[in-house]
C-alpha positions in Angstrom: 0.2 0.0 0.1 1.3 3.3 -1.1 1.1 6.2 1.7 2.0 10.0 1.0 2.8 12.5 3.5 2.1 16.4 3.1 5.8 18.3 3.7 4.9 21.3 6.0 5.4 24.9 4.7 7.4 27.6 7.1 4.3 29.2 7.4 3.0 25.7 8.8 5.5 24.9 10.8 5.0 28.7 12.9 1.5 28.0 13.1 2.2 24.7 15.1 5.0 26.4 17.2 2.4 29.3 18.0 0.2 26.8 19.2 2.3 25.4 21.4 3.1 28.7 22.6 -0.4 29.7 23.3 -0.5 26.2 25.3 2.5 26.8 27.1 1.3 29.1 29.9 -1.6 27.2 31.2 0.1 23.7 31.0 2.9 25.5 33.1 0.9 26.5 35.6 -1.0 23.1 35.7 -0.3 21.7 39.3 1.9 18.6 39.1 -0.7 16.5 40.4 -2.8 17.2 37.3 0.4 16.9 34.8 1.4 13.5 36.8 -2.3 12.0 36.2 -2.1 12.7 32.4 1.3 11.2 32.5 -0.1 8.2 33.9 -2.8 7.8 32.0 -0.5 7.9 28.7 1.5 5.5 29.8 -1.3 3.2 30.5 -2.9 3.6 27.3 0.5 3.2 25.4 1.2 -0.2 27.4 -2.3 -1.5 26.1 -2.0 -0.8 22.5 1.6 -1.3 22.1 0.7 -4.2 19.6 -1.2 -1.4 17.4 1.8 1.1 17.3 4.2 -2.1 16.5 2.1 -2.8 13.5 2.1 0.7 12.0 5.9 0.9 12.6 6.8 -2.4 10.9 4.2 -1.1 7.8 6.5 2.0 7.4 9.9 1.1 8.4 10.2 -2.5 7.6 11.5 -4.0 11.0 9.9 -7.3 12.2 7.1 -6.7 14.5 9.2 -8.1 17.5 11.6 -5.4 17.0 9.3 -2.6 16.5 8.0 -4.0 19.7 11.0 -3.7 21.7 11.7 -0.4 20.8 8.0 0.5 22.3 9.2 -1.1 25.5 12.1 0.7 25.5 10.4 4.0 24.9 7.9 3.0 27.8 10.6 3.3 30.0 11.3 6.6 29.8 7.4 7.4 30.3 7.7 5.4 33.4 10.4 7.7 34.5 8.4 10.6 33.7 5.9 9.4 35.8 7.8 9.8 38.8 8.8 13.4 37.7 8.3 15.4 40.7 11.2 14.0 42.1 13.4 15.3 39.5 11.7 19.1 39.6 12.7 19.8 43.4 15.0 22.4 44.0 17.0 22.7 47.2 17.2 25.3 50.1 19.2 26.9 52.5 17.9 28.4 55.4 19.5 31.5 57.2 22.8 31.9 54.8 23.1 35.3 56.2 21.0 36.8 59.3 17.6 36.1 58.2 18.2 35.5 54.9 17.6 32.3 53.1 18.5 31.0 49.5 16.4 28.6 47.6 16.1 27.5 44.0 13.0 26.5 41.7 13.1 24.5 38.1 11.0 26.1 35.3 10.4 24.7 32.3 11.6 26.3 28.8 8.5 27.0 27.1 8.5 25.6 23.5 10.7 22.7 22.7 11.4 20.8 19.2 12.2 17.6 19.0 13.6 16.1 15.2 13.5 12.5 15.3 15.0 9.6 12.8 13.2 7.2 10.7 15.1 4.0 12.4 13.3 4.4 15.9 10.0 6.1 14.7 8.4 5.7 18.4 11.2 5.4 20.8 13.8 8.1 19.6 10.7 10.8 20.4 9.8 9.2 23.7 13.5 9.6 24.6 12.6 13.2 24.7 8.8 14.3 24.8 7.5 12.6 28.1 10.4 14.3 30.0 9.8 17.9 28.3 6.2 17.4 29.0 6.5 16.5 32.6 8.6 19.3 33.2 6.1 21.5 32.0 7.1 22.5 28.4 5.3 22.1 24.9 6.4 20.1 22.4 7.0 20.7 18.3 8.1 16.9 16.9 9.5 16.9 13.6 9.4 12.8 12.7 10.9 11.4 9.9 9.4 11.6 6.2 9.8 8.4 5.9 7.7 6.8 8.6 5.4 9.4 9.9 2.5 7.8 11.2 3.9 6.5 14.5 4.1 10.0 15.5 0.1 11.1 14.4 -1.1 7.7 16.6 1.1 8.8 19.8 -0.5 12.4 19.3 -4.2 11.1 19.1 -3.2 9.0 22.6 -1.9 12.1 24.0 -5.3 13.7 23.8 -7.1 10.7 24.8 -5.0 10.9 28.1 -6.3 14.1 28.5 -3.2 16.2 27.6 -4.5 19.9 26.7 -4.7 21.1 23.0 -1.6 22.6 22.3 1.0 20.8 24.2 2.1 18.2 21.9 2.0 19.3 18.2 3.5 17.1 15.5 4.7 18.5 11.6 5.8 16.7 9.0 8.5 17.8 6.6 11.6 18.0 5.0 15.1 20.3 5.6 12.3 23.4 5.4 10.6 22.3 8.3 13.7 21.3 10.4 15.2 25.0 9.5 11.8 26.4 10.7 12.3 25.2 14.1 16.1 25.8 14.4 15.3 29.4 13.7 11.9 30.2 15.2 12.5 32.5 18.1 9.4 31.1 19.9 11.5 27.5 20.1 13.7 27.3 23.4 15.8 24.0 22.8 16.2 21.3 20.1 16.9 17.7 20.6 18.0 15.5 17.3 18.9 12.0 16.5 20.5 11.6 13.2 23.7 11.0 11.5 27.0 13.2 12.4 27.1 15.8 9.4 23.4 16.8 10.6 23.9 16.4 13.8 26.7 19.4 13.3 24.4 21.5 11.6 21.6 21.2 13.7 23.8 22.4 16.8 25.5 25.2 14.9 22.3 26.2 13.4 20.2 26.2 16.7 23.2 27.3 18.8 23.2 30.6 17.0 19.7 31.2 17.8 20.4 30.8 21.6 18.9 27.4 22.0 19.9 24.5 24.0 20.9 21.5 21.7 21.2 18.0 22.1 22.3 16.7 18.6 23.2 12.9 18.6 24.8 12.1 15.5 26.5 9.0 13.8 28.2 5.9 15.0 30.7 3.3 14.3 30.4 0.8 17.1 33.0 -1.6 17.8 33.3 -5.2 19.4 36.7 -6.1 21.0 36.9 -9.9 21.0 39.8 -11.3 23.5 40.9 -14.8 23.0 39.5 -16.1 26.3 36.2 -15.3 25.2 33.1 -17.8 24.5 32.8 -17.8 21.3 29.4 -19.1 21.1 28.6 -16.1 22.9 30.4 -13.9 20.9 29.1 -15.6 17.6 25.3 -14.8 18.8 26.2 -11.6 19.8 27.6 -10.4 16.6 25.0 -11.4 14.7 22.1 -9.9 17.2 23.6 -7.0 17.1 24.9 -6.7 13.7 21.6 -7.8 11.8 18.9 -6.8 14.0 16.7 -4.0 12.4 18.7 -4.6 9.0 21.8 -3.0 11.1 19.6 0.3 10.9 20.8 1.2 14.3 22.7 3.5 16.2 24.0 1.0 18.5 24.6 -1.6 16.1 27.7 -3.4 16.3 29.5 -2.9 12.9 33.3 -4.1 13.5 34.1 -6.9 15.4 38.0 -6.5 16.4 39.2 -10.2 16.6 42.4 -10.5 18.8 44.0 -13.3 17.1 44.2 -16.2 17.1 40.5 -16.6 17.5 39.5 -14.6 14.0 39.0 -17.8 11.7 36.9 -19.5 14.4 34.7 -16.8 14.8 34.4 -16.2 11.3 33.2 -19.8 11.0 30.8 -19.7 13.9 29.1 -16.4 12.8 29.0 -17.9 9.3 27.1 -20.7 10.1 24.6 -18.6 12.4 24.0 -16.0 9.5 23.0 -19.1 7.2 19.8 -19.7 9.2 18.8 -16.1 9.2 15.4 -15.2 7.4 14.9 -11.9 5.6 11.6 -11.0 4.4 8.2 -9.0 5.2 8.1 -8.1 8.7 4.7 -9.0 9.3 5.6 -12.6 8.3 7.6 -13.2 11.1 11.4 -13.3 9.6 14.7 -12.7 11.3 15.4 -9.4 9.3 13.1 -6.9 7.1 14.0 -4.8 4.1 16.0 -1.3 4.4 13.8 1.8 4.6 14.1 2.8 1.1 15.4 1.8 -2.2 18.0 4.3 -2.5 19.5 3.4 1.0 19.8 -0.4 0.2 21.7 0.6 -3.0 23.9 2.9 -1.0 24.8 0.2 1.5 25.0 -2.5 -1.2 27.7 -0.3 -2.9 30.3 -0.8 0.2 30.5 -4.7 -0.8 32.1 -3.3 -4.3 34.2 -1.0 -2.2 35.4 -3.8 -0.1 36.5 -5.8 -2.8 38.1 -3.0 -4.3 40.1 -2.4 -1.0 41.2 -6.1 -0.7 39.1 -7.6 1.8 37.0 -10.6 1.9 33.4 -10.7 1.1 32.6 -14.2 3.2 28.9 -13.8 2.7 27.6 -11.4 0.4 23.8 -10.3 0.9 23.1 -8.8 -2.5 21.4 -12.1 -3.8 19.1 -12.6 -0.9 15.5 -14.4 -1.5 13.6 -12.8 0.7 10.1 -13.6 1.5 8.1 -10.5 0.3 7.6 -8.4 -2.5 9.9 -8.6 -5.5 10.5 -5.0 -5.7 11.3 -4.9 -1.7 14.0 -3.0 -0.6 16.1 -6.1 -0.1 19.6 -6.9 1.2 20.9 -9.7 3.3 23.1 -10.0 6.1 26.6 -9.6 5.0 30.0 -10.2 6.3 33.1 -9.1 5.5 36.7 -10.1 6.5 40.3 -8.4 6.5 38.7 -4.8 6.0 41.7 -2.4 5.8 41.2 0.3 8.2 42.2 2.8 5.6 39.0 1.7 3.8 35.7 3.5 3.5 33.8 0.5 4.4 35.7 0.8 8.1 35.4 4.1 8.6 31.8 5.5 7.3 28.6 4.8 9.2 27.0 2.2 6.7 23.9 2.0 8.7 23.1 -1.2 7.3 23.5 -5.1 7.7 27.2 -5.0 6.8 29.5 -6.6 9.7 33.2 -6.0 9.1 36.0 -7.7 10.8 39.3 -6.3 11.9 42.2 -8.5 13.0 44.5 -7.3 15.8 47.6 -8.8 17.4 46.8 -7.9 20.7 44.5 -5.9 23.5 46.3 -2.9 23.4 46.1 -2.6 19.6 42.6 -3.3 19.6 41.9 -0.4 22.2 44.0 2.1 20.1 42.0 1.2 16.9 38.8 2.1 18.9 40.1 5.3 20.3 41.7 6.7 17.3 38.0 6.8 15.7 36.2 9.8 15.0 32.8 8.6 16.6 32.4 7.5 20.4 29.1 6.4 20.7 28.9 2.8 22.0 31.4 -0.6 22.2 31.9 -3.7 23.7 34.2 -6.2 25.0 33.9 -9.8 25.2 36.4 -11.8 27.9 36.5 -13.7 30.8 39.1 -11.6 32.0 38.1 -9.1 35.0 41.3 -7.6 35.0 41.0 -6.8 31.0 37.4 -5.7 31.3 38.1 -3.3 33.8 41.0 -1.9 31.9 39.0 -1.4 28.9 36.2 0.5 30.8 38.7 3.2 32.3 40.8 3.2 28.9 38.0 3.4 26.1 36.9 6.6 25.2 33.5 6.1 24.0 30.6 6.9 26.1 28.2 3.7 26.4 30.4 0.3 26.8 29.0 -3.1 26.9 31.1 -5.8 29.0 30.0 -9.4 27.3 26.7 -7.3 26.2 27.0 -6.3 22.4 24.4 -3.5 22.5 25.0 -1.4 25.7 22.1 0.9 25.5 21.5 2.1 29.4 18.1 1.6 30.9 16.1 4.5 31.3 17.0 5.9 34.6 20.6 6.4 33.2 21.4 8.8 30.4 22.4 8.2 27.1 24.9 9.5 24.8 28.3 9.2 22.9 31.3 11.2 22.9 33.6 12.5 20.2 31.3 13.1 16.8 28.5 11.1 18.1 26.9 14.0 20.0 27.3 17.8 19.9 25.9 20.1 22.4 24.4 19.0 26.1 26.3 15.9 27.5 23.9 13.2 27.9 20.2 13.1 26.2 17.8 11.6 27.8 16.9 9.8 31.7 17.2 12.1 34.8 19.7 14.4 33.0 16.9 15.2 30.6 14.9 16.8 33.2 18.3 19.6 33.6 17.9 20.1 30.0 14.3 20.7 29.7 14.3 23.1 32.9 15.8 26.1 33.8 16.8 27.0 37.3 16.3 30.1 39.7 17.8 31.1 42.7 16.1 32.9 44.8 17.6 35.0 47.9 15.0 36.4 50.5 14.9 38.4 53.7 11.6 38.2 56.5 10.5 39.0 59.6 13.4 41.6 59.9 11.9 44.8 60.5 15.0 46.7 60.8 16.8 48.6 57.8 20.7 48.5 57.4 21.0 51.8 55.8 23.1 53.3 52.8 25.7 50.7 52.0 27.3 50.5 48.3 30.2 48.0 49.0 29.8 44.3 47.8 27.1 42.3 49.6 28.5 40.5 52.2 27.2 37.5 54.3 26.8 37.9 58.0 
């Protein structure tokens, strides 16, 4: 079934922002108890109807239903965190800092906040941001990917059913015109973005120039370091799951296995054996892996296989000839395994964002750490070993924001913060979780004096405590 989406003009984005701005004073002044009741209701409705949302995601993105359900479950973690928001909005108080003078702080919402989310997680990524933003008293304008826009509309309708006032959660569909309109709109106080590194940098620089707060998560090239003492069956399972889940269209996907010899040959054999049993097809037919999101993206990813051959790598499994259980004109590309990838190749350095798993062989632990640390990305990485000392050294020395120890995709639970280092994150140091309440609020420090009827007289000197 063919669907179409209308792309918003600058005027339409302006209308959405002004709707959010008009709703802000009322939502800001709504009591904590009433805001909390709405968010609890939203959580219950989302949990009851998660299968409906998963079907929408699969129909437009292509990921298998179980994967769509998984992203909703991870998004629900942040909704549930937001249900307990009063704890995160408390200020501090110091009594009698000077004679009869108290100082305290309060946290207040920013106003209208913009969210620009990617195609690969049309439910989870927006839910990293908007539950916290709304709980803190802000109003939201969400610009989802035009490649799979319907999840955002469904979520907006659910908020209305949960009792959220009109104008607090708004959706605009669009392309760069809509994005730039949000980045430059004077009523938008912050921008939250997830996407590629070049766009993340553009988002950060453009929005920051207008004085906005920005958290812009960029690309990744996530490595899995495998030491000789690792359980190779566990490693092989993990590499296949983390490399090919959601067709590799995850910012936390493992795309490079760094094998400390002599384990590479044995590991590749185990990975290849598991790949042979993977089924590719229509995500609604219960395969292991669905299509890529567009034909253009499928062709781009497939082009890296030719590039690997040109650069002297060994294509162990070529996914271009896959027989998929789905429409003949689907955007199919099967799981691909490439060995002996030169680190000078773009197959190694680029974020491919597809089902292509590269193997790089190194001689030592130190060489593997150096390889990871010299990369321009710093999103997630993993080490597989049975040596606690090596694991501890790895977590201390590696220059990456999220680390897995015998865990291939180290996405933290919702009450920790998500975010990478280097060119994987621009702006705010972390994206979601408790840190989100700091991002979506601004603090006031208040100094007050009561009960003392005396006057201190005229004194133009610098104020002193006493």
